[in-house]
C-alpha positions, 0 to 999 in steps of 0.5 A: 493294441487289442483286447478279445473278451470271450468266453474262452478266455481273456487275450490281447497285446501287452502294453496301451491303455486299460480295455484296448491292450492285455493291461496289468489293470484288464489281468487284475479285472478278469482274474478277479471275475473269474475268481469270483465265479470261482467261488461261486461255483464252488460254494467255498470261501477259500477254493484252490486254483492252479496257475501254469504258464507258457514262456513268452516274455511278458509271462512273468509280470502277467504270473504275478498279476494273477497270483496276487489277485487271486491272493487278494480275494482270499484263492489259495494258489498252486504256481507250476511256473513253466507248464503247457497247457495240457500239463496244468489241466491235469493239474487241476484234477490232480490237485483236488483244485477247483479250477485253473488259469494258463497263462498263454496266448497259444500260437499267436505271435509274442505281444499276445498273452492270455487267460485260459480258464478251466473248472475244476475238471481241468476243462475249458468253461460252457459258454454259460460260464464265460459269459457269466465270468464276462458280466461279473467284470462288466459290474466290477463285482469284486469283494477282495479278502481282509489281511488274515483271509488272503490265500497262500501260494504252493509251489510245484516244479515237478509235474511235467515229470507226474504229466509224462509219467501218466502219458507213459501209463496208458494202455496203447502207449508202447515205451518197449516198441518205440525203444526198439524201433530207434527213432530219430526224432527232431522236435522244434519247441519254438522256444516255449515251454514245448523246449523243455516238454517234448525232448523230455518226453522223448528220452522218457519214451525211449527215444535216444537220438533227439535233434533239438532244434528252438528248444530255449523257453526263452519266449523269443519265438523264432518263427511265426508260432503258429505250426503251419508248413510256411513257418516249418521250413528250418525243422524240414531242412534239419530233417533232411540233412539228418536222416531223421524218421519223424519230426515234432512242432508243437505251439507255445503251450503244446496243446496242438501237433505238427508232424514232419514226413522222413523227407522233409514233407508235411504230414499234414496237420489235418493227419494228425488226428486221423493217424492217432485214431486209426492206431486207437480205433484199431485196439479200442473200437468205437466213435469219434468227434472232431469239428466242423471245420476238420478234415472228413479223413477221420470220417472214413477211417471211424467208419473204417472201422466200424464206429460213428463220426460225429461233427461238433461246432468249433472249439474245444469245450464244444468238442468235448462235450460231443465227445462225451454225448456220444461216447467216444473214444479219441477225437479232437480238432483238425489243427493238430489237437488230438483229446484222448479221454483216456488221459484227459478232456483236452488237447494234448501234444505229449499223448499225440506224440507218444501214442504217433510214435507206437504206431509207427513202431508197431506199423514199421514204416517209413512216416510218409507210407503212414500217410499215403495209407490215409484218405486224401483230401485236401483245404482251401481256407479264406474269408470275405471281408464284408461291410459293418452293414451286411446282414451276415447271419440273413447271408448265412441263412440264404446260403442254408436255403440255397443249398437244402438239397445238399447234407446241411449242417448249422450248429455253427455256421453252415457247413454243406456237404456234398458227394466227395467235398464240402465247405463251411462257412462261419462269421467272425465274433470279432469283424465284418467276415465269413471265414471258408473252409472248403475240403475236396480230394484235390487242390485244384477242386477245393480251391474252385469250391472256395471260389464258388461260393466266395462270389455267391457270397459276394453277389448277396452281399452287393 
């Protein structure tokens, strides 16, 4: 069993002993800690929290524990039912709530679930706030309400419609252009909330021909739910067989977007943000942000449009913070996460789809032809396993020193930028490993760069 306690939330496998997996006791414990933090932060004796969940099998059970715990603290709850992560984020500000909890383990398999914690802006907690929640949980510093002060629950199952309406209202979303293009679109909703949200969005955008694959929100994931190429063979075959113009795949909570070309080839998860940013920057000049492990193509596209690119530490909260700092008009992560501040400061596959389809419609070219317009880079993702006695920080410090003649960034591990390629080294917080991400103009060069860095690290470890 696994239980991961981090500043970004609580994630674990269902079942097992308390403290070893995401048991009912752990759900109550960390929900209560969050509720106490929320009272402390808001200064209110009766704050309000929005709760939404993906379609995981354990979702109903976890929801009951979360809602009951919040009520027990005297906190009012707005329950959305099945809702995407970005839908829940938007609902927090719409309902003028003091926070939100999303029950989803994102791309993890079905035995996982998690509590993703939001502040009053509908954004993930800062590092300091996350640490405070964990401290309250460690001390079990809870104070539950008396019977006359228990929280009340309000049901709101209308928020997906409101979310879609907000997407359609964005200035750069052109419904008329999308409708005129008469796209045939395939969707893989991995039997979670994307199966509800994405077809509904497409129909609202004027897409009349939608091919639905795994759009029953049963929580029985038909394949590994992380939207990587090796998991997307069925929708690729469907696109070719039915001559679709494009395919969209989302993870179980719909904050990541993978795109598939009309010929069944992958657009590339790294290039979801690149394409959307290209469209946004064409109409709204400005700056962009992605994390250190994302493709250099975003920097290239940004500079082509006269803007400046900035890199953030890995993690959505870090990207959002950097976007605010540099006043970015678009940003996100290379895992298919698009953050568009004109909507809200969170990864949103619905926004990504609407902007991408507008871009594709206005270009009036095939999806694969659009992908060919962007700089070509290939990424290699690896890891070096070390023994627990190895000082990982010392190895990273030595690597930084070894490459001091290159551009080195150390806000999150060590990233070394060469003239036409880069490598990013990050240590795991839970295992004795160093993750190595390398990008270069060809697959061979990216793999070779990763291999040489890995060999250097292994030599140090000996």
